[in-house]
MIDOSE-1310 file (N, C-alpha, C; in nm, 2 decimals, decimal comma, always signed):
residues 216
msks	-1,39/+5,71/+15,37/-1,45/+5,84/+15,34/-1,56/+5,81/+15,23; -1,67/+5,88/+15,26/-1,78/+5,87/+15,16/-1,74/+5,92/+15,03; -1,79/+5,87/+14,92/-1,75/+5,91/+14,79/-1,84/+6,02/+14,74; -1,83/+6,13/+14,81/-1,90/+6,25/+14,77/-1,80/+6,37/+14,77
vgvl	-1,80/+6,45/+14,67/-1,70/+6,56/+14,66/-1,77/+6,69/+14,62; -1,73/+6,79/+14,69/-1,78/+6,92/+14,66/-1,66/+7,00/+14,60; -1,67/+7,05/+14,48/-1,57/+7,13/+14,41/-1,61/+7,27/+14,42; -1,53/+7,35/+14,49/-1,56/+7,50/+14,50/-1,48/+7,57/+14,39
gsgv	-1,55/+7,61/+14,28/-1,50/+7,67/+14,16/-1,55/+7,60/+14,04; -1,55/+7,67/+13,93/-1,61/+7,62/+13,81/-1,52/+7,64/+13,68; -1,40/+7,68/+13,70/-1,31/+7,71/+13,59/-1,25/+7,57/+13,53; -1,15/+7,59/+13,45/-1,09/+7,47/+13,38/-1,03/+7,37/+13,48
vaqa	-0,97/+7,42/+13,59/-0,91/+7,33/+13,69/-1,02/+7,26/+13,76; -1,12/+7,33/+13,81/-1,23/+7,27/+13,88/-1,30/+7,17/+13,80; -1,32/+7,20/+13,67/-1,39/+7,10/+13,58/-1,31/+6,98/+13,56; -1,18/+7,00/+13,54/-1,09/+6,88/+13,52/-1,09/+6,79/+13,64
laag	-1,08/+6,85/+13,76/-1,08/+6,76/+13,88/-1,22/+6,70/+13,90; -1,32/+6,78/+13,88/-1,46/+6,72/+13,89/-1,47/+6,60/+13,80; -1,42/+6,61/+13,67/-1,43/+6,50/+13,58/-1,35/+6,38/+13,63; -1,24/+6,41/+13,69/-1,16/+6,30/+13,74/-1,23/+6,22/+13,85
flse	-1,29/+6,29/+13,94/-1,37/+6,23/+14,05/-1,49/+6,15/+13,99; -1,55/+6,21/+13,90/-1,67/+6,14/+13,83/-1,62/+6,01/+13,77; -1,51/+6,02/+13,70/-1,46/+5,90/+13,64/-1,42/+5,78/+13,74; -1,40/+5,82/+13,86/-1,37/+5,72/+13,97/-1,50/+5,69/+14,05
gydv	-1,62/+5,73/+14,00/-1,74/+5,69/+14,06/-1,79/+5,78/+14,18; -1,72/+5,89/+14,20/-1,76/+5,98/+14,30/-1,89/+6,06/+14,26; -1,97/+6,10/+14,37/-2,08/+6,18/+14,35/-2,03/+6,33/+14,37; -2,04/+6,41/+14,26/-1,97/+6,54/+14,26/-2,07/+6,65/+14,24
migt	-2,05/+6,76/+14,32/-2,12/+6,88/+14,30/-2,02/+6,99/+14,29; -2,03/+7,07/+14,18/-1,95/+7,19/+14,16/-2,03/+7,31/+14,22; -1,96/+7,38/+14,30/-2,01/+7,50/+14,36/-1,96/+7,63/+14,28; -2,06/+7,72/+14,25/-2,03/+7,83/+14,17/-2,12/+7,95/+14,21
repg	-2,08/+8,07/+14,17/-2,17/+8,18/+14,19/-2,29/+8,18/+14,11; -2,28/+8,12/+13,99/-2,39/+8,12/+13,89/-2,41/+7,98/+13,84; -2,48/+7,90/+13,92/-2,50/+7,76/+13,88/-2,57/+7,74/+13,74; -2,65/+7,83/+13,70/-2,72/+7,82/+13,57/-2,62/+7,81/+13,45
klas	-2,50/+7,87/+13,47/-2,40/+7,87/+13,36/-2,34/+7,73/+13,33; -2,36/+7,64/+13,43/-2,30/+7,51/+13,41/-2,41/+7,40/+13,38; -2,52/+7,44/+13,33/-2,63/+7,35/+13,29/-2,58/+7,25/+13,19; -2,51/+7,30/+13,09/-2,47/+7,21/+12,98/-2,36/+7,11/+13,03
wqqs	-2,27/+7,16/+13,12/-2,17/+7,08/+13,18/-2,23/+6,97/+13,26; -2,33/+7,00/+13,34/-2,40/+6,90/+13,42/-2,47/+6,79/+13,33; -2,53/+6,84/+13,23/-2,60/+6,74/+13,14/-2,50/+6,65/+13,07; -2,38/+6,70/+13,03/-2,29/+6,61/+12,96/-2,21/+6,53/+13,06
agrl	-2,20/+6,57/+13,19/-2,11/+6,50/+13,28/-2,17/+6,37/+13,34; -2,31/+6,36/+13,33/-2,37/+6,24/+13,38/-2,45/+6,25/+13,51; -2,50/+6,14/+13,55/-2,60/+6,14/+13,66/-2,54/+6,17/+13,79; -2,41/+6,15/+13,81/-2,34/+6,18/+13,94/-2,30/+6,32/+13,95
akvg	-2,32/+6,40/+13,85/-2,27/+6,54/+13,85/-2,38/+6,63/+13,89; -2,35/+6,72/+13,98/-2,45/+6,82/+14,03/-2,39/+6,96/+14,03; -2,47/+7,06/+14,03/-2,42/+7,20/+14,04/-2,51/+7,27/+14,14; -2,44/+7,36/+14,22/-2,51/+7,44/+14,32/-2,43/+7,56/+14,36
gfse	-2,47/+7,62/+14,46/-2,39/+7,73/+14,52/-2,27/+7,68/+14,60; -2,19/+7,77/+14,65/-2,07/+7,73/+14,72/-2,11/+7,66/+14,85; -2,21/+7,71/+14,92/-2,25/+7,64/+15,05/-2,31/+7,51/+15,02; -2,38/+7,49/+14,92/-2,44/+7,36/+14,88/-2,33/+7,26/+14,85
aarh	-2,24/+7,30/+14,77/-2,13/+7,21/+14,74/-2,05/+7,17/+14,86; -2,02/+7,27/+14,95/-1,95/+7,24/+15,07/-2,03/+7,14/+15,16; -2,16/+7,15/+15,16/-2,24/+7,06/+15,24/-2,25/+6,93/+15,18; -2,24/+6,92/+15,05/-2,26/+6,80/+14,97/-2,14/+6,71/+14,99
gsll	-2,02/+6,76/+14,99/-1,90/+6,68/+14,98/-1,84/+6,64/+15,12; -1,81/+6,51/+15,13/-1,73/+6,47/+15,25/-1,58/+6,51/+15,23; -1,55/+6,53/+15,10/-1,42/+6,58/+15,06/-1,44/+6,70/+14,97; -1,37/+6,81/+15,00/-1,38/+6,93/+14,92/-1,26/+6,96/+14,84
vlav	-1,28/+7,03/+14,73/-1,17/+7,07/+14,64/-1,18/+7,22/+14,62; -1,08/+7,30/+14,65/-1,08/+7,44/+14,63/-1,00/+7,47/+14,50; -1,07/+7,52/+14,40/-1,00/+7,54/+14,27/-1,05/+7,67/+14,21; -1,00/+7,78/+14,26/-1,04/+7,91/+14,22/-0,92/+8,00/+14,21
kgta	-0,93/+8,12/+14,16/-0,82/+8,21/+14,16/-0,78/+8,24/+14,31; -0,65/+8,25/+14,33/-0,60/+8,26/+14,47/-0,65/+8,39/+14,53; -0,67/+8,49/+14,45/-0,73/+8,62/+14,51/-0,87/+8,60/+14,55; -0,94/+8,50/+14,51/-1,08/+8,48/+14,54/-1,10/+8,37/+14,64
aasv	-0,99/+8,30/+14,68/-1,01/+8,18/+14,76/-1,08/+8,21/+14,90; -1,03/+8,31/+14,97/-1,09/+8,34/+15,10/-1,24/+8,37/+15,09; -1,27/+8,46/+14,99/-1,41/+8,50/+14,98/-1,50/+8,38/+14,94; -1,45/+8,29/+14,86/-1,53/+8,17/+14,82/-1,55/+8,08/+14,94
ldma	-1,45/+8,07/+15,03/-1,47/+7,99/+15,15/-1,56/+8,06/+15,24; -1,56/+8,19/+15,25/-1,66/+8,26/+15,33/-1,80/+8,23/+15,28; -1,82/+8,23/+15,15/-1,95/+8,20/+15,10/-1,99/+8,06/+15,12; -1,89/+7,97/+15,12/-1,93/+7,83/+15,16/-1,97/+7,82/+15,30
gsae	-1,91/+7,90/+15,39/-1,95/+7,90/+15,53/-1,86/+7,82/+15,62; -1,82/+7,88/+15,73/-1,73/+7,81/+15,82/-1,79/+7,68/+15,87; -1,92/+7,68/+15,90/-1,99/+7,56/+15,96/-1,98/+7,45/+15,86; -2,00/+7,48/+15,73/-1,99/+7,37/+15,63/-1,85/+7,31/+15,61
lagk	-1,75/+7,40/+15,64/-1,61/+7,35/+15,61/-1,55/+7,28/+15,73; -1,61/+7,30/+15,85/-1,56/+7,24/+15,97/-1,54/+7,09/+15,96; -1,42/+7,05/+15,99/-1,38/+6,91/+15,99/-1,36/+6,85/+15,85; -1,39/+6,92/+15,74/-1,37/+6,87/+15,61/-1,23/+6,87/+15,56
viid	-1,19/+6,77/+15,49/-1,06/+6,78/+15,42/-1,08/+6,86/+15,29; -0,99/+6,96/+15,27/-1,00/+7,05/+15,16/-0,87/+7,04/+15,08; -0,88/+6,99/+14,96/-0,77/+6,99/+14,86/-0,76/+7,13/+14,81; -0,65/+7,19/+14,84/-0,62/+7,33/+14,80/-0,54/+7,33/+14,67
acnp	-0,60/+7,35/+14,56/-0,53/+7,35/+14,43/-0,50/+7,49/+14,38; -0,51/+7,59/+14,47/-0,49/+7,73/+14,43/-0,35/+7,78/+14,44; -0,32/+7,88/+14,36/-0,19/+7,95/+14,37/-0,22/+8,10/+14,39; -0,13/+8,17/+14,46/-0,15/+8,31/+14,49/-0,10/+8,40/+14,37
ladl	-0,17/+8,38/+14,26/-0,13/+8,46/+14,14/-0,17/+8,60/+14,15; -0,08/+8,69/+14,12/-0,12/+8,84/+14,12/-0,18/+8,87/+13,99; -0,26/+8,98/+13,99/-0,32/+9,02/+13,86/-0,22/+9,12/+13,79; -0,10/+9,06/+13,76/+0,00/+9,13/+13,69/+0,06/+9,04/+13,58
pped	+0,11/+9,10/+13,47/+0,17/+9,01/+13,37/+0,30/+8,94/+13,41; +0,33/+8,83/+13,35/+0,46/+8,76/+13,39/+0,58/+8,85/+13,35; +0,69/+8,82/+13,42/+0,81/+8,89/+13,39/+0,91/+8,79/+13,33; +0,94/+8,80/+13,20/+1,02/+8,71/+13,13/+0,98/+8,56/+13,16
gvlr	+0,85/+8,54/+13,15/+0,79/+8,41/+13,17/+0,77/+8,36/+13,31; +0,80/+8,45/+13,41/+0,79/+8,42/+13,55/+0,66/+8,49/+13,60; +0,57/+8,41/+13,65/+0,45/+8,46/+13,71/+0,47/+8,54/+13,83; +0,38/+8,64/+13,86/+0,39/+8,72/+13,98/+0,30/+8,66/+14,09
ftta	+0,34/+8,66/+14,21/+0,26/+8,61/+14,32/+0,22/+8,73/+14,42; +0,12/+8,70/+14,49/+0,08/+8,80/+14,59/+0,15/+8,78/+14,73; +0,22/+8,67/+14,74/+0,29/+8,63/+14,86/+0,44/+8,65/+14,85; +0,50/+8,66/+14,97/+0,65/+8,66/+14,97/+0,70/+8,52/+15,01
ldas	+0,83/+8,50/+15,02/+0,89/+8,37/+15,04/+0,86/+8,31/+15,18; +0,82/+8,40/+15,28/+0,80/+8,36/+15,41/+0,65/+8,35/+15,44; +0,57/+8,33/+15,34/+0,42/+8,32/+15,35/+0,37/+8,24/+15,24; +0,24/+8,19/+15,25/+0,18/+8,11/+15,15/+0,03/+8,13/+15,16
lmed	-0,04/+8,11/+15,05/-0,18/+8,12/+15,04/-0,25/+8,02/+15,14; -0,20/+7,90/+15,13/-0,26/+7,79/+15,21/-0,25/+7,82/+15,36; -0,14/+7,87/+15,40/-0,12/+7,90/+15,55/-0,23/+8,01/+15,59; -0,25/+8,10/+15,50/-0,34/+8,21/+15,53/-0,48/+8,15/+15,54
lqrr	-0,52/+8,06/+15,45/-0,65/+8,00/+15,45/-0,67/+7,91/+15,57; -0,56/+7,84/+15,61/-0,57/+7,75/+15,73/-0,59/+7,84/+15,86; -0,53/+7,95/+15,86/-0,55/+8,04/+15,98/-0,69/+8,10/+15,98; -0,74/+8,13/+15,86/-0,88/+8,19/+15,86/-0,99/+8,09/+15,89
fpaa	-0,96/+7,96/+15,85/-1,06/+7,86/+15,87/-1,00/+7,74/+15,94; -0,97/+7,76/+16,07/-0,89/+7,66/+16,15/-0,96/+7,53/+16,17; -1,09/+7,52/+16,16/-1,16/+7,39/+16,17/-1,15/+7,30/+16,05; -1,11/+7,36/+15,93/-1,10/+7,29/+15,81/-0,96/+7,22/+15,81
rfvk	-0,95/+7,12/+15,72/-0,82/+7,05/+15,71/-0,77/+7,06/+15,57; -0,68/+7,16/+15,55/-0,63/+7,18/+15,42/-0,51/+7,10/+15,38; -0,51/+7,05/+15,25/-0,40/+6,98/+15,20/-0,37/+7,04/+15,06; -0,25/+7,09/+15,04/-0,21/+7,15/+14,92/-0,18/+7,03/+14,82
afsc	-0,24/+7,04/+14,70/-0,22/+6,94/+14,59/-0,27/+7,00/+14,46; -0,22/+6,94/+14,35/-0,26/+6,98/+14,22/-0,22/+7,12/+14,18; -0,14/+7,19/+14,26/-0,10/+7,33/+14,23/+0,02/+7,34/+14,14; +0,09/+7,23/+14,11/+0,22/+7,24/+14,04/+0,22/+7,18/+13,91
vgna	+0,10/+7,17/+13,85/+0,08/+7,11/+13,71/-0,04/+7,16/+13,65; -0,04/+7,16/+13,52/-0,16/+7,21/+13,44/-0,28/+7,12/+13,45; -0,39/+7,18/+13,42/-0,52/+7,10/+13,44/-0,52/+6,98/+13,34; -0,45/+6,98/+13,23/-0,46/+6,87/+13,13/-0,39/+6,75/+13,18
hmvk	-0,31/+6,76/+13,28/-0,23/+6,65/+13,34/-0,27/+6,61/+13,48; -0,37/+6,67/+13,53/-0,41/+6,65/+13,67/-0,46/+6,51/+13,70; -0,53/+6,45/+13,60/-0,59/+6,32/+13,62/-0,53/+6,22/+13,52; -0,48/+6,11/+13,57/-0,42/+6,01/+13,49/-0,31/+6,06/+13,39
pdfg	-0,21/+6,13/+13,44/-0,11/+6,19/+13,36/-0,03/+6,08/+13,28; -0,01/+6,11/+13,16/+0,06/+6,01/+13,07/+0,20/+6,06/+13,03; +0,30/+6,01/+13,09/+0,44/+6,04/+13,06/+0,52/+5,92/+13,03; +0,47/+5,84/+12,94/+0,54/+5,72/+12,90/+0,56/+5,61/+13,00
gvkp	+0,46/+5,60/+13,09/+0,48/+5,50/+13,20/+0,55/+5,54/+13,32; +0,60/+5,66/+13,33/+0,66/+5,72/+13,44/+0,56/+5,80/+13,53; +0,55/+5,76/+13,65/+0,45/+5,84/+13,74/+0,52/+5,97/+13,78; +0,46/+6,08/+13,75/+0,51/+6,21/+13,80/+0,48/+6,22/+13,95
tmfi	+0,55/+6,32/+14,01/+0,54/+6,34/+14,16/+0,44/+6,46/+14,19; +0,35/+6,44/+14,28/+0,27/+6,55/+14,33/+0,32/+6,58/+14,47; +0,36/+6,70/+14,49/+0,40/+6,75/+14,62/+0,28/+6,79/+14,70; +0,27/+6,74/+14,82/+0,16/+6,78/+14,91/+0,21/+6,83/+15,04
cgdd	+0,13/+6,90/+15,12/+0,16/+6,94/+15,25/+0,03/+6,98/+15,32; +0,04/+6,98/+15,46/-0,08/+7,01/+15,54/-0,05/+6,97/+15,68; -0,13/+7,03/+15,77/-0,10/+7,00/+15,92/-0,17/+6,88/+15,97; -0,27/+6,82/+15,90/-0,34/+6,71/+15,95/-0,29/+6,58/+15,88
pqak	-0,23/+6,49/+15,95/-0,18/+6,37/+15,89/-0,29/+6,28/+15,83; -0,40/+6,27/+15,89/-0,51/+6,19/+15,83/-0,57/+6,25/+15,71; -0,57/+6,38/+15,70/-0,62/+6,45/+15,58/-0,52/+6,42/+15,46; -0,39/+6,42/+15,49/-0,29/+6,39/+15,39/-0,30/+6,24/+15,34
iavs	-0,34/+6,15/+15,43/-0,36/+6,01/+15,39/-0,47/+6,00/+15,29; -0,58/+6,07/+15,33/-0,70/+6,07/+15,24/-0,67/+6,13/+15,10; -0,60/+6,24/+15,10/-0,57/+6,30/+14,97/-0,47/+6,22/+14,89; -0,37/+6,16/+14,96/-0,28/+6,07/+14,90/-0,35/+5,95/+14,83
avld	-0,45/+5,90/+14,89/-0,53/+5,79/+14,83/-0,59/+5,84/+14,70; -0,65/+5,96/+14,70/-0,70/+6,02/+14,57/-0,60/+6,03/+14,47; -0,48/+6,08/+14,51/-0,37/+6,10/+14,41/-0,32/+5,97/+14,35; -0,32/+5,87/+14,43/-0,28/+5,74/+14,38/-0,38/+5,69/+14,28
rfgw	-0,51/+5,71/+14,30/-0,61/+5,67/+14,21/-0,60/+5,75/+14,08; -0,56/+5,87/+14,09/-0,55/+5,96/+13,98/-0,42/+5,94/+13,90; -0,33/+5,85/+13,95/-0,21/+5,82/+13,88/-0,08/+5,89/+13,92; -0,08/+5,94/+14,04/+0,04/+6,02/+14,09/+0,12/+5,94/+14,19
evad	+0,25/+5,97/+14,19/+0,34/+5,94/+14,31/+0,33/+6,06/+14,40; +0,31/+6,03/+14,53/+0,30/+6,14/+14,63/+0,42/+6,16/+14,71; +0,46/+6,29/+14,73/+0,57/+6,33/+14,81/+0,52/+6,42/+14,92; +0,51/+6,38/+15,04/+0,46/+6,46/+15,15/+0,57/+6,54/+15,20
mgga	+0,55/+6,67/+15,19/+0,66/+6,77/+15,23/+0,64/+6,83/+15,37; +0,54/+6,77/+15,44/+0,53/+6,82/+15,58/+0,41/+6,91/+15,61; +0,42/+7,00/+15,70/+0,31/+7,08/+15,74/+0,28/+7,19/+15,65; +0,18/+7,27/+15,68/+0,13/+7,38/+15,60/+0,23/+7,48/+15,56
vsar	+0,33/+7,50/+15,64/+0,44/+7,59/+15,61/+0,51/+7,56/+15,48; +0,51/+7,43/+15,45/+0,58/+7,39/+15,32/+0,51/+7,43/+15,20; +0,39/+7,49/+15,21/+0,32/+7,55/+15,10/+0,40/+7,67/+15,04; +0,48/+7,72/+15,13/+0,57/+7,83/+15,08/+0,67/+7,79/+14,98
aiep	+0,70/+7,66/+14,97/+0,79/+7,60/+14,87/+0,71/+7,54/+14,76; +0,59/+7,48/+14,79/+0,52/+7,41/+14,68/+0,45/+7,51/+14,59; +0,39/+7,61/+14,64/+0,31/+7,71/+14,56/+0,40/+7,77/+14,45; +0,52/+7,81/+14,48/+0,61/+7,86/+14,37/+0,65/+7,77/+14,26
lcml	+0,63/+7,64/+14,28/+0,65/+7,54/+14,17/+0,56/+7,57/+14,05; +0,45/+7,63/+14,08/+0,36/+7,68/+13,97/+0,44/+7,77/+13,88; +0,52/+7,86/+13,93/+0,60/+7,95/+13,85/+0,69/+7,88/+13,76; +0,76/+7,78/+13,82/+0,86/+7,70/+13,75/+0,79/+7,62/+13,64
wcip	+0,68/+7,56/+13,67/+0,61/+7,48/+13,58/+0,56/+7,56/+13,46; +0,52/+7,68/+13,48/+0,47/+7,77/+13,37/+0,57/+7,83/+13,28; +0,70/+7,84/+13,32/+0,80/+7,91/+13,24/+0,82/+7,85/+13,10; +0,83/+7,71/+13,09/+0,84/+7,66/+12,95/+0,72/+7,69/+12,86
gllh	+0,60/+7,70/+12,93/+0,48/+7,73/+12,85/+0,48/+7,87/+12,81; +0,51/+7,96/+12,90/+0,50/+8,10/+12,87/+0,61/+8,15/+12,78; +0,72/+8,09/+12,78/+0,84/+8,13/+12,70/+0,84/+8,05/+12,56; +0,80/+7,92/+12,57/+0,82/+7,84/+12,45/+0,69/+7,77/+12,40
gqwn	+0,58/+7,79/+12,47/+0,46/+7,72/+12,43/+0,46/+7,57/+12,47; +0,54/+7,53/+12,56/+0,56/+7,39/+12,60/+0,49/+7,37/+12,73; +0,38/+7,29/+12,73/+0,30/+7,27/+12,85/+0,29/+7,12/+12,89; +0,35/+7,03/+12,82/+0,34/+6,89/+12,85/+0,45/+6,84/+12,93
hafk	+0,45/+6,87/+13,06/+0,56/+6,83/+13,15/+0,50/+6,82/+13,29; +0,58/+6,76/+13,38/+0,54/+6,75/+13,52/+0,67/+6,73/+13,60; +0,67/+6,74/+13,73/+0,78/+6,72/+13,81/+0,80/+6,57/+13,86; +0,92/+6,53/+13,88/+0,95/+6,40/+13,93/+1,06/+6,41/+14,03
llkr	+1,03/+6,36/+14,15/+1,13/+6,36/+14,26/+1,21/+6,22/+14,25; +1,34/+6,23/+14,23/+1,42/+6,11/+14,22/+1,48/+6,08/+14,35; +1,48/+5,95/+14,39/+1,54/+5,91/+14,52/+1,63/+5,79/+14,50; +1,72/+5,77/+14,59/+1,81/+5,66/+14,59/+1,84/+5,61/+14,73
């Protein structure tokens, strides 16, 4: 895979992942509605960092990252354009968060247990190859997580085996153990891990943790 990445989104998650790819020598373009607002980021991020619109970023990357609010994900992909997304591996780092306050530390979702955001996106953009990743940990730990020498587990899923191999290679470089949970339907289980991850933070201000799948 060519070392070019298009990051659709410009928030803290998008910038954290863009920085991770830049640190690994990738040519990165962040796609946003207002490219001018990222001029200082581009200047500080170095010569391999670029900023453009969503369609430009989708065209730029051989690998794409979707890192926006879940409620905006479909519209951002629409702005990127189906033709630019066709055949591309898209790392889906989004969660279907509702615009409602948490209940006793539990986030609210726009989906039910028999549905997921990624499944909806895969149906809407069938020529793209979505892989769920980075959705169950905070942005501070997405790249080279440091937990005393223990590699945390990143749960992934998607319908395209080759796309998952490509994303697993990225996760390995970023310092993660990968657990492939199967097809896109498994996003119904992975996305709610965001709720579980956020509870210690929302209730007790504790954000320095990640999940680990133990095997024997």
